[in-house]
PyMOL commands that place a pseudoatom at each C-alpha (Angstrom):
pseudoatom trace, name=CA, resn=MET, resi=1, chain=A, elem=C, hetatm=0, pos=[4.138, -10.136, -36.166]
pseudoatom trace, name=CA, resn=ILE, resi=2, chain=A, elem=C, hetatm=0, pos=[5.744, -7.798, -38.698]
pseudoatom trace, name=CA, resn=TRP, resi=3, chain=A, elem=C, hetatm=0, pos=[7.300, -8.937, -41.976]
pseudoatom trace, name=CA, resn=LYS, resi=4, chain=A, elem=C, hetatm=0, pos=[9.676, -7.097, -44.291]
pseudoatom trace, name=CA, resn=ALA, resi=5, chain=A, elem=C, hetatm=0, pos=[8.367, -7.027, -47.866]
pseudoatom trace, name=CA, resn=LYS, resi=6, chain=A, elem=C, hetatm=0, pos=[11.759, -8.092, -49.198]
pseudoatom trace, name=CA, resn=ASP, resi=7, chain=A, elem=C, hetatm=0, pos=[11.528, -11.315, -47.131]
pseudoatom trace, name=CA, resn=LEU, resi=8, chain=A, elem=C, hetatm=0, pos=[8.114, -12.403, -48.447]
pseudoatom trace, name=CA, resn=SER, resi=9, chain=A, elem=C, hetatm=0, pos=[7.699, -15.227, -50.935]
pseudoatom trace, name=CA, resn=ALA, resi=10, chain=A, elem=C, hetatm=0, pos=[6.268, -14.318, -54.330]
pseudoatom trace, name=CA, resn=ASP, resi=11, chain=A, elem=C, hetatm=0, pos=[2.914, -15.884, -53.362]
pseudoatom trace, name=CA, resn=GLN, resi=12, chain=A, elem=C, hetatm=0, pos=[2.766, -13.999, -50.047]
pseudoatom trace, name=CA, resn=LYS, resi=13, chain=A, elem=C, hetatm=0, pos=[3.635, -10.730, -51.744]
pseudoatom trace, name=CA, resn=ALA, resi=14, chain=A, elem=C, hetatm=0, pos=[0.998, -11.309, -54.447]
pseudoatom trace, name=CA, resn=ALA, resi=15, chain=A, elem=C, hetatm=0, pos=[-1.676, -12.044, -51.824]
pseudoatom trace, name=CA, resn=ILE, resi=16, chain=A, elem=C, hetatm=0, pos=[-0.859, -8.897, -49.859]
pseudoatom trace, name=CA, resn=GLU, resi=17, chain=A, elem=C, hetatm=0, pos=[-0.798, -6.749, -52.994]
pseudoatom trace, name=CA, resn=SER, resi=18, chain=A, elem=C, hetatm=0, pos=[-4.168, -8.183, -53.989]
pseudoatom trace, name=CA, resn=LEU, resi=19, chain=A, elem=C, hetatm=0, pos=[-5.625, -7.195, -50.611]
pseudoatom trace, name=CA, resn=LEU, resi=20, chain=A, elem=C, hetatm=0, pos=[-4.037, -3.729, -50.637]
pseudoatom trace, name=CA, resn=GLY, resi=21, chain=A, elem=C, hetatm=0, pos=[-4.851, -3.023, -54.280]
pseudoatom trace, name=CA, resn=ARG, resi=22, chain=A, elem=C, hetatm=0, pos=[-1.334, -1.758, -54.933]
pseudoatom trace, name=CA, resn=GLN, resi=23, chain=A, elem=C, hetatm=0, pos=[2.263, -2.886, -55.274]
pseudoatom trace, name=CA, resn=VAL, resi=24, chain=A, elem=C, hetatm=0, pos=[4.231, -3.489, -52.076]
pseudoatom trace, name=CA, resn=LEU, resi=25, chain=A, elem=C, hetatm=0, pos=[7.604, -1.747, -52.011]
pseudoatom trace, name=CA, resn=GLU, resi=26, chain=A, elem=C, hetatm=0, pos=[10.709, -3.692, -50.960]
pseudoatom trace, name=CA, resn=ASN, resi=27, chain=A, elem=C, hetatm=0, pos=[11.453, -1.353, -48.037]
pseudoatom trace, name=CA, resn=GLU, resi=28, chain=A, elem=C, hetatm=0, pos=[7.937, -1.607, -46.568]
pseudoatom trace, name=CA, resn=SER, resi=29, chain=A, elem=C, hetatm=0, pos=[6.984, -3.584, -43.483]
pseudoatom trace, name=CA, resn=ILE, resi=30, chain=A, elem=C, hetatm=0, pos=[3.771, -5.584, -43.413]
pseudoatom trace, name=CA, resn=SER, resi=31, chain=A, elem=C, hetatm=0, pos=[1.640, -6.376, -40.385]
pseudoatom trace, name=CA, resn=VAL, resi=32, chain=A, elem=C, hetatm=0, pos=[-1.518, -8.492, -40.560]
pseudoatom trace, name=CA, resn=HIS, resi=33, chain=A, elem=C, hetatm=0, pos=[-4.137, -8.535, -37.801]
pseudoatom trace, name=CA, resn=ALA, resi=34, chain=A, elem=C, hetatm=0, pos=[-7.372, -10.491, -37.571]
pseudoatom trace, name=CA, resn=ILE, resi=35, chain=A, elem=C, hetatm=0, pos=[-10.009, -8.508, -35.695]
pseudoatom trace, name=CA, resn=GLU, resi=36, chain=A, elem=C, hetatm=0, pos=[-13.113, -10.113, -34.317]
pseudoatom trace, name=CA, resn=PRO, resi=37, chain=A, elem=C, hetatm=0, pos=[-16.222, -8.050, -35.085]
pseudoatom trace, name=CA, resn=PRO, resi=38, chain=A, elem=C, hetatm=0, pos=[-18.134, -6.666, -32.114]
pseudoatom trace, name=CA, resn=VAL, resi=39, chain=A, elem=C, hetatm=0, pos=[-21.254, -8.525, -31.090]
pseudoatom trace, name=CA, resn=LEU, resi=40, chain=A, elem=C, hetatm=0, pos=[-24.344, -6.401, -31.747]
pseudoatom trace, name=CA, resn=SER, resi=41, chain=A, elem=C, hetatm=0, pos=[-27.862, -7.209, -30.705]
pseudoatom trace, name=CA, resn=SER, resi=42, chain=A, elem=C, hetatm=0, pos=[-30.577, -7.086, -33.354]
pseudoatom trace, name=CA, resn=GLU, resi=43, chain=A, elem=C, hetatm=0, pos=[-31.991, -4.002, -31.654]
pseudoatom trace, name=CA, resn=ARG, resi=44, chain=A, elem=C, hetatm=0, pos=[-28.642, -2.171, -31.664]
pseudoatom trace, name=CA, resn=ARG, resi=45, chain=A, elem=C, hetatm=0, pos=[-28.032, -3.138, -35.298]
pseudoatom trace, name=CA, resn=ALA, resi=46, chain=A, elem=C, hetatm=0, pos=[-31.487, -1.718, -36.197]
pseudoatom trace, name=CA, resn=GLU, resi=47, chain=A, elem=C, hetatm=0, pos=[-30.745, 1.507, -34.266]
pseudoatom trace, name=CA, resn=LEU, resi=48, chain=A, elem=C, hetatm=0, pos=[-27.445, 1.973, -36.119]
pseudoatom trace, name=CA, resn=ALA, resi=49, chain=A, elem=C, hetatm=0, pos=[-29.061, 1.267, -39.490]
pseudoatom trace, name=CA, resn=GLN, resi=50, chain=A, elem=C, hetatm=0, pos=[-31.792, 3.841, -38.763]
pseudoatom trace, name=CA, resn=ALA, resi=51, chain=A, elem=C, hetatm=0, pos=[-29.177, 6.414, -37.707]
pseudoatom trace, name=CA, resn=LEU, resi=52, chain=A, elem=C, hetatm=0, pos=[-27.308, 5.854, -40.968]
pseudoatom trace, name=CA, resn=ARG, resi=53, chain=A, elem=C, hetatm=0, pos=[-30.498, 6.193, -43.020]
pseudoatom trace, name=CA, resn=LYS, resi=54, chain=A, elem=C, hetatm=0, pos=[-31.249, 9.477, -41.223]
pseudoatom trace, name=CA, resn=HIS, resi=55, chain=A, elem=C, hetatm=0, pos=[-27.715, 10.772, -41.783]
pseudoatom trace, name=CA, resn=PHE, resi=56, chain=A, elem=C, hetatm=0, pos=[-27.749, 9.934, -45.511]
pseudoatom trace, name=CA, resn=ALA, resi=57, chain=A, elem=C, hetatm=0, pos=[-31.193, 11.490, -45.918]
pseudoatom trace, name=CA, resn=GLU, resi=58, chain=A, elem=C, hetatm=0, pos=[-29.853, 14.719, -44.363]
pseudoatom trace, name=CA, resn=VAL, resi=59, chain=A, elem=C, hetatm=0, pos=[-26.803, 14.641, -46.643]
pseudoatom trace, name=CA, resn=ASP, resi=60, chain=A, elem=C, hetatm=0, pos=[-29.005, 14.011, -49.695]
pseudoatom trace, name=CA, resn=ALA, resi=61, chain=A, elem=C, hetatm=0, pos=[-31.295, 16.904, -48.725]
pseudoatom trace, name=CA, resn=ARG, resi=62, chain=A, elem=C, hetatm=0, pos=[-28.329, 19.333, -48.689]
pseudoatom trace, name=CA, resn=ARG, resi=63, chain=A, elem=C, hetatm=0, pos=[-26.579, 18.237, -51.870]
pseudoatom trace, name=CA, resn=GLU, resi=64, chain=A, elem=C, hetatm=0, pos=[-27.052, 19.940, -55.187]
pseudoatom trace, name=CA, resn=PRO, resi=65, chain=A, elem=C, hetatm=0, pos=[-28.454, 17.872, -58.049]
pseudoatom trace, name=CA, resn=GLY, resi=66, chain=A, elem=C, hetatm=0, pos=[-25.962, 16.470, -60.531]
pseudoatom trace, name=CA, resn=SER, resi=67, chain=A, elem=C, hetatm=0, pos=[-25.868, 14.298, -63.615]
pseudoatom trace, name=CA, resn=PRO, resi=68, chain=A, elem=C, hetatm=0, pos=[-24.861, 10.626, -63.602]
pseudoatom trace, name=CA, resn=GLU, resi=69, chain=A, elem=C, hetatm=0, pos=[-21.730, 11.644, -65.535]
pseudoatom trace, name=CA, resn=GLU, resi=70, chain=A, elem=C, hetatm=0, pos=[-20.761, 14.094, -62.781]
pseudoatom trace, name=CA, resn=ALA, resi=71, chain=A, elem=C, hetatm=0, pos=[-21.329, 11.410, -60.156]
pseudoatom trace, name=CA, resn=ASP, resi=72, chain=A, elem=C, hetatm=0, pos=[-19.099, 8.975, -62.072]
pseudoatom trace, name=CA, resn=LYS, resi=73, chain=A, elem=C, hetatm=0, pos=[-16.402, 11.632, -62.355]
pseudoatom trace, name=CA, resn=VAL, resi=74, chain=A, elem=C, hetatm=0, pos=[-16.490, 12.333, -58.603]
pseudoatom trace, name=CA, resn=LEU, resi=75, chain=A, elem=C, hetatm=0, pos=[-16.395, 8.629, -57.716]
pseudoatom trace, name=CA, resn=THR, resi=76, chain=A, elem=C, hetatm=0, pos=[-13.515, 7.970, -60.128]
pseudoatom trace, name=CA, resn=GLU, resi=77, chain=A, elem=C, hetatm=0, pos=[-11.566, 10.898, -58.666]
pseudoatom trace, name=CA, resn=ALA, resi=78, chain=A, elem=C, hetatm=0, pos=[-12.146, 9.573, -55.138]
pseudoatom trace, name=CA, resn=MET, resi=79, chain=A, elem=C, hetatm=0, pos=[-10.949, 6.094, -56.152]
pseudoatom trace, name=CA, resn=ARG, resi=80, chain=A, elem=C, hetatm=0, pos=[-7.835, 7.490, -57.811]
pseudoatom trace, name=CA, resn=SER, resi=81, chain=A, elem=C, hetatm=0, pos=[-6.991, 9.535, -54.711]
pseudoatom trace, name=CA, resn=THR, resi=82, chain=A, elem=C, hetatm=0, pos=[-6.797, 6.321, -52.673]
pseudoatom trace, name=CA, resn=ARG, resi=83, chain=A, elem=C, hetatm=0, pos=[-5.648, 3.940, -55.439]
pseudoatom trace, name=CA, resn=PRO, resi=84, chain=A, elem=C, hetatm=0, pos=[-3.472, 5.857, -57.908]
pseudoatom trace, name=CA, resn=GLY, resi=85, chain=A, elem=C, hetatm=0, pos=[-3.542, 3.025, -60.480]
pseudoatom trace, name=CA, resn=TYR, resi=86, chain=A, elem=C, hetatm=0, pos=[-7.362, 2.814, -60.500]
pseudoatom trace, name=CA, resn=ARG, resi=87, chain=A, elem=C, hetatm=0, pos=[-9.007, 2.675, -63.912]
pseudoatom trace, name=CA, resn=SER, resi=88, chain=A, elem=C, hetatm=0, pos=[-12.738, 2.815, -64.461]
pseudoatom trace, name=CA, resn=HIS, resi=89, chain=A, elem=C, hetatm=0, pos=[-14.282, -0.368, -65.869]
pseudoatom trace, name=CA, resn=ARG, resi=90, chain=A, elem=C, hetatm=0, pos=[-16.584, 1.543, -68.199]
for i in range(1, 90): cmd.bond("trace and resi %d" % i, "trace and resi %d" % (i + 1))
show_as sticks, trace
zoom trace
């Protein structure tokens, strides 16, 4: 089902904005879907976790060293690119 933002109650709008992390505009349409997670065996879950560890180890091996301040700056920039109103809590 699709709802128009202008037709939402104040509580519904507040809940959606909380989930989205931004204000909902009056001309927007909202659709909510519940998705059941796929069933994974313990073995498959372990395989995927190992593949991720391998991938991140390869990424870490190729990256240049940086200071914690540089890392914070990069993370803040990434957050702001997806959530324009983001402010660091530091």
